N, C-alpha and C positions, 0 to 999 in steps of 0.2 A: 722250693724256688726253681723255676724252669731255666733252661739254658739261655733262652732269649728274653727273659724277664728284664734284664738291664737295658736291652734295646727298646723294649716296650715302654719302660719307664722314661728313657731318654726322649723318645718320640712324643709321648704324651706330655712330658714336661715342657718341651719346646712348643707344642701346640697351645698349651695353657698360657705360656708367656706371650706368645704372639696374639692369642685371643684377648688377653688383658690389654694389650696395646690397641688392638682394633676396636675394643669396646669403648675406647675414649671417643671414637668417631661414629660408631654404629651401635645399635642395640645389641647387648650381649647375646640375646637369643636369635639374632638375625643370621641368615645364611651368609651374608656378606662378611661378617666378623669371622665365622669359621672357615669360609672358603679362602679368604685372604690370608688366614693363618696357615692354611695348607700351602698356598703360593709362596709365602715367606719361608716355610719349611724347605721347599724345593730350592729357593734361592740360597739359603744358608748351606744346604748340602752341596749344591753345585759350586759355590765359592770355595768350600773346603776341598772339592775335587779338582780344582784348577791345576795343582801340581801333577796330579795323575793324568789330566788331559794333556799337559805338555809332554809328559812321558809317553803317552799314547801316540802323539804326533811324531815324536822321535823314533818310536818303534816302527811306525808305518813307513817312515822315510828309510829306515834301515832295511826293512823287508823289500821295499821297492828297489833299493840299490843292489840287493842280492838276487834280484830276479834272473839275470843272465846266468849266474852260477847255479842257481836252483834249477833252472831249465836244463842246463847241461847235465846235472846229476840225475834228474828225472829221465832224461833221454838215454843216458849211459846205462842206468840200472832199471830200465822200464820193465824188465822181466823178473826183477828181484826186488820185491817190495821191502823186504827186511833190510837189505843192503842200502836201498835208497833212503830209508828212514835213518839208518845209522850215519850215512854221509851227510844228510841234511842236519841232523843234530850236531854232528861234528862241525859243520859250517857255522851253525848258530853259536856254538861255544867259542869258536875261534874269533868270530866277529863281535861277540858280546851282544848278540841280538836275541830277544825273547819274543817269539811270535804271540804269546799270550798277553803281552803288555798292551796290545791294542784293545783288549777286552776289559782292562782294569776298571775304567769308570763304570761300566755296566755291572761288573761283578761286585764292586764295592757298594754301588748304589742299591743293588737288589735287596739286601737285608732291611734297609730303611723302607723300601717299597712294600715288602711283605709285613713289616712292623706296622706301617700305617694301615694296611689292609686288615690286620688283626685288630688294631684299635677301633677302626670303624665298624668292624663286625660286632665287637662287644657293645659299642654305642648303639648299634641297631637293636640289640637285645635289651638295652637299658641296664647293662651290667657295668660295674666299675672295672677299669683297666689301667694298668700302670699307676700314675699318680692322679688320674682323673677318678676320684672316689667320692666327690661331693655330689649328692643326689640332684641338687639344683643344676650343677654344671652338666651332669649327664643328661638331664632332661632338656637343657638348653641345646646341647649338641644333637640330641635325638630328634628334636623338632625343627632344627635348622634346615632351610630349603634353598635351592639354587634354581631360579626361574620356576619355582613351584614344585621342584623335585627334591625330596629328602636326600641329604648327602650320603646317607647310609644305604639307600636303595640302589639296586642294579637293574639293568634292562631285563634280565631273566627273572629275577625274583618279584618284580613289581607287576601289579595288574593295572596300575594307573596309566592312562594314555599320556598325560603330560610327562610323567617320569620316563616313559619309554621314548618319547620324542627327544627329550633333553639328553638321555643316555645315548640314543642313536646318533644325534648330531655330534656329541663329544667323541664317540667311537670313530665316526667318519673323519673328524678333524685329527684325532690321534693317529689314525692310519695314514692320512694324507701327509701329515708332517713327518712321519717316519719315512715314507717313500721319498719325499722331496729331499730330506737330509741325506739318505743313502745315495740317491741319484746325483745330488750335488757333489758328493765326495768322489763318486765314480767317474763322472763325466768331466768335471773341471779340474780335478786334482790328480789325474793320472798322467804319467809321462806319455807323450805322443810318439808314435812310431817305435815303441819298444815292446817286445814280446813280454806278456805278463801272464804266467800260468794261473794266477789267482783271479784273473778277470772274469772267467766263466763262473767261478764260485761267487764272486761279488754280484754278478748278474742274477744268479739264483737267489742270493740273499736279498737283493733289491725287491723281490716280490714275496719272498718267504716271510720276512719280518713283518711287513704290513698285514699280510694275511693272518699271521699268528695273532697280532694285536686285534684284528677284526673278530677273530673267533673267540679268543679268551676275553675280549673286552666286554662281552655280554654278561660276564660274571663279576666284573669289577663294580664296586660301589661308585656312586657319583663322585665322592670325595677322592677316590683313587684315580678316577678318570681325570679329575682336575689336576692331581699330582702329575700324572704321566703326560698330559697335554702340556703342562707348564714346562716340564723338563725337556720335552721335545722342542718347544719353541726356544728354550735357552740353548739347547744343542745346535739348533739351526742357526741362530744368530752368532753364537761363538764360533761355529765352523765357518760361517760366511766371512767373519773378520779374519780368521786365520788363513783361509784360502786366498783372500784378497791381498793381505799384507805379507804373508809368508808361504807362498804356494810351493808345491813340489817342483824342483828344477825340471824343465822340459815339458811341463804340463800346459794346458790351454790357459789356465789362470796365470802361470808364469809368463807366458807370451804377452798376455794382457797387461801384466804388471810392468814388464820391460817397455811396452809401448807407452804406458802412462808416464813412466819415468823419463823416456825420451822426449815426449811432448812437453812435460814440465820443464826439463832442462832447456829445450829449445825456446820455450816461452820466457824463461828466466834470462837466457842469453840475449834474446831480442829486447827485453826490458832494460837490461844493463847497457846494451849498445845504444838504445834510444836515450837513456839517461846520460851516458857519456857524451853523445853527440850534442845534446842540449847544453851541457856544461861548456863544451869547447866553443860553441857559438856565442855563449854569453860572456865568457872570460877572454876570448881572443881579441887583440886590438885590431881595429879595422885598418886595412891598407888601401890608400887611395880611395877614400870613401867618395862616392859620387855626390855632387852638390845638387840638391833638388832645385830645379828652376823655380823662380818666383812667378806667381801668377800675375799676368799683365792686367793693367786697368781695363775696364770694360770698353772704354773709348778706343784704346789701341787694338783690343781684340776685334772690335767691329770693323777696323780698317778705315781708310779715307772715305769721305762722302763722295758719292758718284757725281761726276761733272755733268752739267746740263748740256745736252748735245746741241751743236751749232749748225749752221747751214752747210750743206754739202754732204757728200757721201761719208758715211762712217767707215773707217778702215776696219778690215777684218782683224780678228784677234791674232796677234803675232806678226801682222804685216806693217812695215814701216811706211809712213806717209811720204808721198812724192814731194820733193822740194819744189816750191813755186818759182817761176821765172821772174 
């Protein structure tokens, strides 16, 4: 029994359970049933990793708060790397900060990623793996396709044009989502106007990680590409919610959040003032209410009938007639 056999058993067992569920809606041998099983595997793993994600956010905030002190130590001991590392470790210990905590979700998720890679590799060879030992189930997974591409094939190993196109599109999407996620974190969730010694490293990683996925992605089976693309989309959405609702203090996202809160408070105050004003008008007793004049009859509104002019000159308007002798 190998060291990772329990993990292979766990991953293959979860895949079988999800496959049984999706087989109620799709053909058991369809690529949809197996692909959606991989998607639900990602969702299950990421839900279990939410506590680690929260811990990662706290670790990142702690490191950002220590940036001025870290910068001072690096400047003070710039010629003594050993002393610099000792002082940094001392600072981490005093503040209870672990710089590796920000990598916990990736570290914990990696064994499941490689376990799925191992399971799909065995399915490609038509061999039993983990708890997937039934020949019919193995054949079903072996012949499952996504947009015409077998889930066990990779860009590099396949000679089929359709498989290469599907794999290339997924590699590009996986690379793009990795880049967007890293850039979103770096641009919107970093304190503005604060010296950050790690910014240059983050800028390098912004391009290194997507490049690594693009290079290594040609060796990933289609099923593994589905797994990683799904986890990238989950990370992007989860990070977007966190940055929007709980951003780093002093960051661009924090300024946007304060502006939204101010606008919401102003709109709420205006609504409350309008509601209060309407109530006062309706409940206050009128003082000296003006009596609306009644409409006069049509005959009175028309005025007296014009008199028939008699002989003699007609006096001008406003001129009094002269008395007769």
